[in-house]
N, C-alpha and C positions, 0 to 999 in steps of 0.2 A: 388288646391289639387295636391299632388305629383303624378307623373306618375308611381311610384312604388306601389301605393295603390291598394287595392283590390276592391274598390268601383266602381261606374259608371264612376267617373272622371278618375281613373286609367285605366279602360278598354277603355274609349274613347281615352286617350292619347297614349296607346300602339296600338291602331287600332283593338282591339278585337271586339269592337262595333263601328259602324259607321252610322251616320245619313246623308242621302243624302240631303245636302243643295244646293250645286252648280248644281247638275244634275236636280233639280226641280226648276230652276230659273224662268221658265215660269209661274209656279203657284204663286210664290212670286211677280213677276211683275204684274200679273193679280190682285192680292189682293191689292197691293200698288196703281195700276192704278185706281181701283175702289174707294179707299179712297181718292186719290188725286182729282178725278173727282168730288166727293161729296163735298170736301172742296172748290174747285174752283167755283162750282155752288152756294154754300152757300155764298161765298164772293161776287159774282156778284149780288145775289138776296138780301141778308140781309145786307151785309156789316159788319163793325166792330162797336162795341159800345164803342167809345172813351170816356174817362173820361173828366172831365172839364179841366184837366191839358193840354189836347191836343187841344181841340176845343174852350177853353175859355168859360167864363160864371160865374154864381153864384151858390154856393153850400150852401144849408140850411140843418141843422141838428137839431132835437129837439125830445123830448119825444113824443111817439105816443099817449099814453093814450087810450081813447075810440074812437079816430077819425078814420074814414074809409079812404081808398085810394081815393074814389070818392070825399069825402069832401076836401081832400088835393088838388086834381087836380082842382076842381072848384074854390078853393081859389086862387090858383096861376093864373088860366086863367082869372078870373074876375078882378085881380089886375094888369093886364098887363104883367104877366110873360110869356105868350104864352101858346098855347095848346100842344106844343111838349116837355113839361118838363118831365124829367125822375124821376119817384117817386118809391122809393124802401123802403121796411120795413126791418129793421135790428133787429135781436133778439139775443143778446149775452146771453150766459149761465150765470144765476145768476144775470142778470141785466134787467131792463125794456126795452121794445121795443122802437126803435127810427125810425123816418122818415128821409130819405135822399132825398132831392129834388135838382135836377140839372136843371138850366134854361140857356137860351142863355145869351149873354152879355147884361146887363141892365145898364141903366143910374143910377146914385145915387138916384134920386127921385123914379124911378120905383122899384129899389131894396128895398127902405124903405116901399113902398106900399105893395110889396109882403110879406115882413117881418111882417107888421101889419096884413095883411089878414091871414097869417098862425097862428099868435098868437091868433086871434079871433076865427078861426075855431077849433083849438086844445085846447084852454084854457090855453096855456102855456104863461107865461109872456114874453114880447118881448125881455127883456134882457137875457133870458135863451135860445134864439135861436142862434145857432152858424152859422155865416155867413162868407163865404169865397168868394172873388171875384178874378178871375184870367183872365188876358188879353189873347186874341187870339194870340198875338205875342209871348208870352212866350210858349204857347203850340206848335206853329209851330217851334220854336227854339228847343224844345225837340225832335220833329220828325226829324228835320234836323240833329241834333247831333247823334241820334240813327242810322240813315241811314249812316252817315259817319263812325261810330264805326263798323257797320256791314261790310261795304266795306273794311275797313282797316283790319278787322279780317280775311276776306276771302283771301285778298292778302298775308298776312303773312303766312297763313296756306298753300296756294299753293306753296309759295317759300320754306317753310320748308319741306313739303312732297316731293317736286321735288328734293331737295338736299339730304335728308335723305334716300329716297326710289327711286322713279321715277315718271315721270309725269303722267303715267297711274294710278298709285295708288292715286296721287293727284286728278285726274279727278274722279275716283270712290268715293273718300271721299267727294268731292264737290257735287256729285249727291246725296249721302246719306244725306248731310247737307240740300240741297234744299228740299229733301223729308221730313226731320224733321220740317223745317220751315213752309212749306205749310200745313202739317197735323196739327201742333200746332195752326196755325192761323185759319185753318178751324174749329177746335174744338171750338175756341173762338167765331167764327161766328155762328156756329150752336147752341151753348148753350147760346149765347148772353151775354157772360162774358164781364165785363168792362175792356177795355185796358187802363192801367195806366202806369206811368213811371216805376213802379216796375215790370210790365209785360215785359217791354223792357229789364230791367236788367236780369230778369230770362231767357228771350229768348237767350241772349248772353251767359249766364251761361250754358244752355243745349247744345249749340253748342260745347263748349269746352268739355263737358262731353261726347257727342257723338263721337267727334274726338278721345278722349282718348281711348275709347273702340275699335274704328276702327284701330288706330295705333298699339294697342296690337296684333290684329289679323293679320295686314299686316306684322308686324315684324316676326311672326311665319310663314307666307306664304313665305317670303323672305328666311328664314332659310331652309324650306322644299324644295324650288325650286332651291337651290344652286347646280350647277352641274347637273341639270336635263337633259340638252340636250345631255350630253355624255353617257346617259343610256337609257334603255327602260323600266324602272321599273313602271313608271306611267306618265300620261299626266299632263299638268299644272292644269287643272280643278281638277283632282284627288288629286294632292298635296295640292292645295288650300283647298279643302274640308277636307282633313286630318288636316290641320292647324286649320280650323274652329272648328272641333270636339275637337282638343286638348285644345283649349282656351274657349270652350263652357261653362264649369262649372265655370270657372273664371269670365266670362262675366255675367253669371246669378247671381252668388254670389255678384259680385260688384254692380249690379243693385239693387238687393234686399236690400243690406245694405244701399245703397244710398236712396232708396225709403222709407224706414221705417221712418227716421226722417222727411222727407218731408211730408209723409202722416200724421204724428203726428201733424206737424205744420198746415196742411190744415184742418184736421178734428177735431182736439182737440184744438190747439192754436187759430185758427180763430173762433171756436165756443165760446171759453171762452173770447177772446178779441174783438170779433166782426169783422165786415167787415173792410177792409182798406188795407194798403200797405202790411201787412203780408199775408193776404189771397191771394192777387193778385200775390205776389212773389211765394208762395207755389203752387198755382194753375198751373202756367206756368212751374214750375220745375217738377211737377208730370206728367203732360201731355208730356212734352218734353223728360223726361227720359225714359218713356215707349216707345215713338216713337224712340228715339235714340238707345235703346237696340235692337229694332226690325230691324232698318236699318243697324246697324253694323253687324248683323248676316245674315239677309235675302236679303240685297240690296247691300252693299259695296263690299263684297267678290265675289258674283256672277257677278256683273258688271266688276270687275277686271279680273276675269277669262274669261269673254266674250271678253274683249279688248285684253288680251294676246293671246288668241286662234286664233286671226286674223293674228298674225305675221307668216310669212312663216316658220321660224324654228320650231315653236310650232305646226304648221299644219303637217309638216313632222314627228315630234315626235309622234303626235297622230296616224298617219298612221302606224308607226313602232310598237307602243304599241298594236294597234288593230291587226296587223298581228301576233305578238307574241301570243296574247291571242287566236286568231283563231287556231294557230298551237297547242297550248296546249289543246284546246277543241277537235280538231280532234284526237289527241293522246288518249285522254280519251275515246272518242267514239270507237276507234279501239280496245283499251284494253277491254272495256266492251263487244264489239261484240265477240272478241276472247274467252273471259271467258264464255259468254253465249253458244257459240258453243261447248266449251270443256265440259260444264255441260250437254249438250244434246247428247254427244257422237260423235260429228262431227270429221272428220279427222283434223280439225284445232286445236285439242287439243294440238298438239305438239308445236304450235306457240304461245300458251297463255303466256308462260313465257317471250318470246321475246317481245310480245306486251306490257306486263306489264313493262319490262325494258325500252322499248322505251317511254312509257307514263311517267315513273318516270324521264327520262332524258329530258323530255319537247319536244320530237319530235315524229312524227307519224312514225310507223314502215313501212319498205318497203314491199309493198304487190305485190304479183304476181298472175296471173290469172291461175287457175287450169283447168283441162280438162272439168269439168262440169260447168264452168263459174263462180265458186265462187272464192273469193280472200283469200289467205292464206299468212302469213308471210313467207319471203324467207328463214328463218332459217328452217322451216318445210320442204320446198321444197328441201333444200340442203341435208337433211337427206334422202329424197326419192331419190335424185340424186346419193347418195353414194350407195344405194342398187341397183340402175340401173347400175352403173359401175361394181359392183360385178357380176351382171348377165351378163354383156357384156363379162367379162373375161371368165366366164364359157362357154358362147356361143362360144368364140374364141377357147377354148380348145377342145370342142366337139360340132361342128356345127350340126344343125338338118339335114343337107343333107348327113351325113355319111362320112365326110372327116376330116382329121386331120388338125391341124393348118397349116401344110405345103402344103396342097392341095392334099395329097395322099388319095385315097379312103380307107375306113376302111372295113375290111372283115365282111361279115354278120355274120359269126360264127368263132370261133377260129380255125386256121389252114386251112381255106378255102380262095383261091385266089379271088381277085375281079373279077366281071363279065366282060368277054371280050366285048369290044365294048361299055362299059359304058361311058357316056359323062363326060369329066373332068370339074370340076367346073371352072368358071371364076374367076376374081379378087374378093377377099373377100370383102363383103359389111359390112360396120360398121353400127351398129344400130343407129338410129336417136337419137341425144342427145337433152335434154331439153334446154331451154334458160338459165337457171341458171347454167347447167353443162358447157355450152359453154364459160362461163366467166372464168372458171378455166383451167389451163393447163391440157392437156390430160395425163391421167394415174395418176393424183394426187388426193388423196382422202381428203375430208374435215377432218381436225383435230378436234376431239371432246374433 
């Protein structure tokens, strides 16, 4: 969505609306930690339900008819197929139900015995039972190749992100990737979904999708933090949070558009075509895309901000930004206090305009202590000092003790000499000046 738009996307991009993602990283870490703990416990307790492609064995598929699952299990167990066989009923839309039976690796003779027992129990001719036999070596080879592909993928991603961005962004992206992998595998363990080769392909696909969304956010973070150390406009966490808000609508729209066809394949296509590789692929894509969208927003960027805020230069930047914000709040409080005093008829009314100007300039007004212990802006005290100086001049022209400015006594009445023997005044005493008046040269009035 364009940043010039009037919708929520435009308001997020311009900073008019902001959602605190980075500042609430402890909440997101707690939620992810709980999910990861549940996934790890499930893996330890239940493990994964690997398909016959991984562990080897025999797979039997045939029409269900009126046969129950108990009858199928008894037929497999009594014919030498073992009591640990996995029996599932598949019901495609518009097609009759089918049984899928997975057994351990059997000899050719034991395999024929199980096939005959299933045919007898279900009433299905033996030639209509689809049998697949896979060796354990082929399944272990698939697991080995999948692990190699995952390791190569991670190495390439680390190198690319370190060159294109920096190693801390690569570390944050890897943490988000590990988060997605563990959650996806944990969901498979909890729901007892079958892990097939298609699931491995889907897992590698969602890793690329998750990284794509994370790289888009990191690119905006790099743009917002360029030249950040030379100013005090925001901390690294605040700039990263702004980048996350600016790309939020794009991330959500991309995820929804990607999830719609995957959901169609999972809930519609798999229902029409039945269980198989298509369902396994769609299932891991659906779970992984949801997890990847969550991690790119709530995990990757907050982890990056935490790593960067540990650097000394960004610690110093955070202190400067906090000091500037504290000064602005102090100026606002002083302006509010002066305005309240002016409305109440306090002598501080004269300093209201000065306090407002100081607040607008982003600094706290200089305050002085008055005689009654209150604080007023110095501009108000300067006006009072001007009146005091005028009074001083009047006192110098006509002192209260009846003498002229030259020290001669003034007659009590016109034409009458001064009283003989009257004491002549000593050196003229200057009235005591306030602290604000002392800072200006004597005899100069404040220019209004």
